C-alpha positions as CSV (number, residue, x, y, z in Angstrom):
1,M,0.0,0.0,0.0
2,S,1.1,3.6,-0.6
3,E,1.4,6.3,2.0
4,M,-2.1,7.3,1.0
5,G,-3.5,3.9,1.6
6,L,-3.9,3.0,-2.1
7,P,-2.9,-0.3,-3.6
8,V,0.3,-0.1,-5.6
9,A,2.4,-2.4,-7.8
10,R,5.9,-2.2,-9.2
11,D,6.0,-1.7,-12.9
12,V,8.6,-3.2,-15.2
13,G,10.8,-0.2,-14.9
14,G,10.9,-0.3,-11.1
15,G,8.4,2.5,-10.6
16,V,5.2,2.3,-8.8
17,T,1.7,2.3,-10.2
18,E,-0.8,3.7,-7.7
19,F,-4.5,2.9,-8.3
20,P,-7.2,5.5,-7.7
21,A,-9.3,5.5,-4.5
22,D,-12.6,6.1,-6.3
23,A,-12.7,2.8,-8.2
24,G,-16.2,2.1,-7.0
25,F,-15.6,-1.2,-5.3
26,E,-18.0,-2.5,-2.7
27,G,-17.4,-5.0,0.1
28,D,-14.0,-5.6,1.6
29,A,-12.0,-3.0,-0.2
30,D,-8.7,-3.8,1.6
31,E,-8.9,-7.5,0.5
32,R,-9.7,-6.5,-3.1
33,D,-6.8,-4.0,-3.1
34,R,-4.4,-6.6,-1.7
35,R,-5.5,-9.2,-4.3
36,F,-5.2,-6.7,-7.2
37,A,-1.8,-5.5,-6.1
38,E,-0.6,-9.1,-6.0
39,L,-2.1,-9.7,-9.5
40,A,-0.4,-6.6,-10.9
41,E,2.9,-7.5,-9.3
42,R,2.7,-11.1,-10.6
43,H,1.8,-10.3,-14.2
44,A,3.2,-6.8,-14.9
45,R,6.3,-8.0,-16.7
46,F,4.3,-10.5,-18.8
47,M,1.8,-7.8,-19.8
48,F,4.8,-5.6,-20.7
49,R,6.2,-8.3,-23.0
50,V,2.8,-8.7,-24.7
51,A,2.4,-4.9,-25.2
52,H,6.0,-4.6,-26.5
53,G,5.4,-7.4,-29.0
54,L,2.8,-5.2,-30.6
55,L,4.2,-1.7,-30.0
56,R,8.0,-2.2,-30.2
57,S,8.5,0.7,-27.9
58,V,9.4,0.4,-24.2
59,Q,7.7,3.7,-23.3
60,D,4.5,2.9,-25.2
61,A,4.5,-0.7,-23.7
62,E,4.9,0.6,-20.2
63,D,2.1,3.1,-20.7
64,A,-0.1,0.4,-22.1
65,V,0.4,-1.8,-19.1
66,Q,-0.4,1.0,-16.7
67,E,-3.5,1.9,-18.6
68,A,-4.6,-1.7,-18.8
69,L,-4.1,-2.2,-15.1
70,L,-6.1,1.0,-14.3
71,K,-9.0,-0.2,-16.5
72,L,-9.0,-3.6,-14.8
73,Y,-9.0,-2.0,-11.4
74,R,-12.1,-0.1,-12.1
75,T,-14.1,-3.2,-13.1
76,D,-14.9,-6.5,-11.5
77,G,-13.9,-8.6,-14.5
78,W,-10.5,-9.5,-13.0
79,L,-12.2,-11.1,-10.0
80,E,-13.8,-13.8,-12.2
81,M,-10.8,-14.7,-14.5
82,E,-10.6,-18.3,-15.4
83,D,-7.4,-18.0,-17.3
84,E,-5.3,-15.1,-15.9
85,K,-2.7,-15.0,-18.5
86,A,-5.1,-15.1,-21.5
87,F,-7.4,-12.5,-19.9
88,L,-4.6,-10.1,-19.1
89,A,-2.9,-10.6,-22.5
90,R,-6.2,-9.7,-24.2
91,T,-6.7,-6.7,-22.0
92,V,-3.3,-5.1,-22.6
93,W,-3.4,-6.1,-26.3
94,R,-6.6,-4.1,-26.8
95,V,-5.0,-1.1,-25.1
96,G,-2.0,-1.5,-27.3
97,L,-4.2,-1.4,-30.4
98,D,-5.6,1.9,-29.1
99,V,-2.1,3.2,-28.8
100,V,-1.3,2.2,-32.4
101,A,-4.5,3.9,-33.6
102,R,-3.5,7.1,-31.9
103,R,-0.1,7.2,-33.6
104,P,0.4,9.7,-36.4
105,K,0.0,8.0,-39.8
106,G,3.2,6.9,-41.5
107,I,5.4,7.1,-38.3
108,E,6.9,3.8,-37.1
109,P,8.2,3.6,-33.5
110,L,12.0,3.4,-33.0
111,D,12.7,-0.2,-32.0
112,D,14.7,0.0,-28.8
113,G,15.6,-3.6,-28.8
114,A,14.0,-4.4,-25.4
115,G,11.5,-7.0,-24.6
116,R,11.9,-9.1,-27.8
117,E,11.1,-12.8,-27.4
118,F,11.3,-15.3,-30.2
119,A,9.7,-18.7,-30.6
120,A,11.6,-21.9,-30.5
121,V,11.3,-23.5,-33.9
122,G,12.8,-26.9,-33.8
123,D,15.5,-27.3,-36.5
124,S,14.8,-23.9,-37.9
125,A,17.3,-21.0,-38.5
126,E,16.9,-19.6,-35.0
127,Q,18.7,-22.5,-33.3
128,S,21.7,-22.2,-35.7
129,L,22.5,-18.7,-34.6
130,V,25.8,-18.4,-32.8
131,E,27.3,-15.2,-34.0
132,H,26.3,-11.7,-33.1
133,D,25.8,-10.5,-36.7
134,Q,23.5,-13.5,-37.3
135,R,21.4,-12.6,-34.3
136,A,21.2,-9.0,-35.5
137,L,20.1,-10.1,-38.9
138,L,17.4,-12.3,-37.4
139,R,16.1,-9.5,-35.3
140,S,16.0,-7.2,-38.3
141,L,14.2,-9.8,-40.4
142,I,11.6,-10.4,-37.7
143,D,10.9,-6.7,-37.5
144,R,10.4,-6.6,-41.3
145,L,7.8,-9.4,-41.3
146,P,4.2,-8.3,-42.1
147,E,2.5,-7.4,-38.8
148,Y,-0.1,-10.2,-39.2
149,L,2.8,-12.7,-39.2
150,R,5.2,-10.9,-36.8
151,Q,2.7,-10.4,-34.0
152,P,1.6,-14.1,-33.4
153,L,5.2,-15.2,-33.9
154,V,6.5,-12.9,-31.1
155,L,3.5,-13.6,-28.8
156,S,3.9,-17.3,-29.2
157,A,7.3,-17.1,-27.4
158,I,6.2,-14.9,-24.5
159,E,6.1,-17.0,-21.3
160,E,5.5,-20.0,-23.6
161,M,2.0,-18.7,-24.5
162,T,-0.1,-21.4,-26.1
163,S,-1.9,-21.0,-29.4
164,R,-5.2,-20.6,-27.5
165,E,-3.8,-17.8,-25.3
166,V,-2.4,-16.0,-28.3
167,A,-5.7,-16.4,-30.1
168,I,-7.6,-14.9,-27.1
169,A,-5.1,-12.0,-26.9
170,M,-5.3,-11.2,-30.5
171,G,-9.0,-11.9,-30.9
172,I,-8.6,-14.4,-33.8
173,P,-9.2,-18.1,-34.2
174,E,-6.7,-20.5,-32.7
175,G,-6.3,-22.2,-36.1
176,T,-5.4,-18.9,-37.6
177,V,-2.7,-18.4,-35.0
178,R,-1.1,-21.7,-35.8
179,T,-1.2,-21.1,-39.5
180,R,0.3,-17.6,-39.2
181,V,3.1,-18.7,-36.8
182,M,4.0,-21.6,-39.2
183,R,4.0,-19.2,-42.2
184,A,6.1,-16.6,-40.2
185,R,8.7,-19.2,-39.3
186,A,8.9,-20.5,-42.9
187,E,9.2,-16.9,-44.2
188,L,11.7,-16.0,-41.5
189,K,13.9,-19.1,-42.4
190,R,13.7,-18.3,-46.1
191,R,14.8,-14.7,-45.6
192,F,17.5,-15.6,-43.1
193,E,19.0,-18.2,-45.4
194,A,18.9,-15.7,-48.3
195,G,20.5,-13.0,-46.2
196,R,23.2,-15.3,-45.0
197,K,24.0,-16.4,-48.5
198,A,24.2,-12.8,-49.7
199,K,26.6,-11.9,-46.9
200,T,28.8,-14.9,-47.6
201,T,28.9,-13.9,-51.3
202,T,29.8,-10.4,-50.4
203,D,32.6,-11.6,-48.0
204,L,34.1,-13.8,-50.7
205,H,34.2,-11.1,-53.3
206,G,34.8,-8.1,-51.0
């Protein structure tokens, strides 16, 4: 609790989110505040990673998490969650979409390199990366994937989110998630191999 008696939770940057006193809760307010502060503390970093997967900006992702938590605090929905991870992912994803909609047209966020998580892909290109320049190439290629492919690929790696959880977060069918992740991995592997061959050719003739 804060000095003002309001529930607080540490955000991903180490700061403190303080929730408003006029949230309109009835009943045992202290117990609700305690439970919500624990919920926020437990899942803030996960929510940040979901938001960053969409927004590719630390500041925007942190803002989205705080906005999502405040929205949750003002409702009773979080008290009846059956799947915490999927519910919270869906909530912060919707807030993130609002952030994207508010951005000036034609302006892409500067990718700060934080919060990226990539899916394990069996015998695919990702597992063969051992050199820094190869990892840099992979990150660049992931960022250049079409958003409809990049988003489920990135989300599928966060906290080992299942296809069902990614589907709930994005609001699309689970089968669509699986198809897009498979296509994203195939396209990523194709682009990576082409980029590696091009670099090898340049090195040989450079």
